[in-house]
C-alpha positions as CSV (number, residue, x, y, z in Angstrom):
1,P,-29.6,44.2,124.3
2,G,-28.1,46.1,121.2
3,T,-31.0,47.5,119.6
4,L,-32.0,51.1,120.4
5,V,-35.5,50.8,122.5
6,I,-37.6,53.5,123.6
7,G,-39.7,52.4,126.4
8,W,-41.5,53.2,129.8
9,W,-37.2,54.3,131.6
10,Q,-35.8,55.2,129.0
11,I,-38.9,57.6,128.9
12,V,-38.4,58.5,132.9
13,A,-34.8,58.9,132.2
14,L,-35.5,61.5,129.8
15,A,-38.2,63.1,131.8
16,S,-35.6,63.3,134.4
17,A,-32.8,65.2,132.6
18,V,-35.5,67.6,131.9
19,L,-36.4,68.1,135.1
20,S,-32.8,68.3,136.5
21,G,-32.1,71.2,134.0
22,A,-35.2,73.1,135.1
23,A,-34.1,72.6,139.1
24,V,-30.5,73.7,137.5
25,A,-32.3,76.4,135.8
26,T,-34.3,77.0,139.1
27,I,-31.7,77.2,141.6
28,R,-29.9,79.3,138.9
29,E,-32.9,82.2,139.3
30,V,-33.3,82.2,142.6
31,R,-30.0,82.0,143.6
32,R,-29.8,85.7,143.3
33,T,-32.9,86.2,145.8
34,D,-32.0,83.1,148.1
35,G,-29.1,82.2,150.9
36,S,-27.7,78.2,149.5
37,W,-28.8,76.8,152.9
38,E,-32.8,78.2,152.0
39,I,-33.1,76.6,148.7
40,F,-31.4,73.5,149.5
41,L,-34.4,73.2,152.0
42,A,-37.1,74.0,149.6
43,F,-35.4,70.8,147.7
44,C,-35.2,68.5,150.3
45,V,-39.2,69.2,151.7
46,G,-40.7,69.1,148.0
47,G,-38.4,65.5,147.4
48,A,-39.7,64.6,150.4
49,A,-43.5,65.7,149.6
50,M,-42.8,63.7,146.5
51,T,-41.5,60.6,148.0
52,L,-43.5,60.1,151.3
53,V,-46.3,58.0,149.9
54,P,-43.9,55.3,148.3
55,T,-41.4,55.6,151.2
56,I,-44.2,54.2,153.5
57,A,-45.7,51.6,151.2
58,A,-42.3,50.0,150.9
59,W,-40.8,51.0,154.7
60,R,-38.4,48.6,155.4
61,T,-36.3,50.0,158.5
62,P,-32.8,49.9,158.0
63,T,-29.8,48.1,160.2
64,A,-27.3,50.0,162.4
65,L,-24.5,49.4,159.6
66,E,-27.3,50.5,156.9
67,W,-28.2,53.7,159.2
68,V,-24.9,54.3,159.5
69,E,-23.9,55.0,155.7
70,L,-27.7,56.6,155.2
71,V,-26.3,59.6,157.1
72,V,-22.4,59.4,155.9
73,V,-24.9,59.6,152.2
74,G,-27.2,62.4,152.9
75,L,-24.0,64.7,154.8
76,L,-21.7,64.5,151.3
77,S,-25.0,64.8,149.7
78,L,-25.6,68.3,151.3
79,A,-22.4,69.5,151.6
80,A,-22.0,68.5,147.6
81,Q,-25.7,70.9,147.0
82,L,-24.4,73.3,149.2
83,M,-21.7,73.9,147.4
84,M,-23.3,73.9,143.9
85,T,-25.5,76.1,145.0
86,Y,-23.3,78.5,146.8
87,S,-21.8,78.5,143.1
88,L,-23.8,78.5,140.2
89,R,-23.9,82.5,141.7
90,F,-20.5,83.2,139.9
91,V,-20.9,80.7,136.9
92,R,-22.2,81.7,133.6
93,A,-25.4,79.3,133.0
94,A,-23.8,77.4,129.9
95,A,-20.5,76.6,131.6
96,S,-22.7,74.9,135.0
97,G,-24.9,72.8,131.9
98,V,-21.5,71.9,130.1
99,I,-20.4,70.8,134.0
100,I,-23.0,69.4,135.4
101,Q,-23.3,66.9,132.8
102,L,-20.1,65.1,134.0
103,T,-22.8,64.0,137.0
104,P,-23.4,60.2,135.8
105,V,-19.5,60.0,134.1
106,A,-19.3,60.8,137.6
107,A,-21.3,58.0,139.4
108,M,-20.3,55.9,137.0
109,A,-16.9,56.2,137.7
110,I,-17.7,55.8,141.3
111,G,-19.2,53.4,141.3
112,W,-17.2,50.9,139.0
113,L,-14.2,52.4,140.8
114,F,-15.4,50.9,144.5
115,L,-18.2,49.4,144.6
116,G,-17.5,46.7,141.5
117,E,-20.5,48.0,139.2
118,T,-19.8,46.5,135.0
119,M,-20.1,49.1,132.6
120,A,-22.2,47.6,129.7
121,G,-20.9,48.9,126.3
122,W,-23.5,51.4,125.4
123,A,-22.4,52.8,128.8
124,I,-19.2,53.7,127.7
125,V,-20.0,54.8,124.8
126,G,-22.1,57.7,126.0
127,A,-19.4,58.0,128.9
128,L,-17.2,59.0,125.7
129,L,-19.1,61.4,124.1
130,T,-20.5,62.8,127.2
131,L,-16.6,63.6,128.0
132,S,-15.8,65.2,124.4
133,G,-19.2,67.0,124.2
134,V,-18.3,68.3,127.6
135,T,-14.0,69.1,126.9
136,W,-15.5,70.9,123.7
137,G,-17.7,72.9,125.7
138,I,-15.2,74.0,128.4
139,L,-13.2,74.5,125.2
140,F,-16.3,76.7,123.5
141,A,-17.2,78.4,127.0
142,G,-13.9,79.2,128.3
143,A,-13.0,81.1,124.9
144,P,-12.3,84.9,125.5
145,E,-14.9,86.8,124.1
146,P,-14.4,89.7,121.6
147,V,-13.5,93.2,122.9
148,A,-14.2,96.0,121.3
149,L,-11.1,98.1,119.9
150,E,-10.9,101.6,120.3
151,E,-10.4,104.0,117.4
152,P,-8.0,106.6,118.0
């Protein structure tokens, strides 16, 4: 604790960030020709293919309550993903990239508020840094673009 070390899980986190960026860029590109449902289905099939073997290897049958929770999480995720995919058709890449950075901060906040999770000092510093960057990015991205004046 308190030291900066680049280990296996930090490398996994960095790779996850890169792949997340690639996923958003891919969604923005295919959104020009495909609908939200088709894109969502493609990502679900890809995700299922990647997680099939580890899931089968470590399968544990959920309880009745866990099945209900899984269905609720699935439906909320479905709604959120479809809304994000739909909106990417209308939002510039710079603005969407800035806004999507709020996802981990929101997840931390929800975990703290509703699940009783604790946030370590560096996590809070990272969240504040992210919020500062997003605020600056929104102000920068939201600035009006210069308009050329016509000469009489």
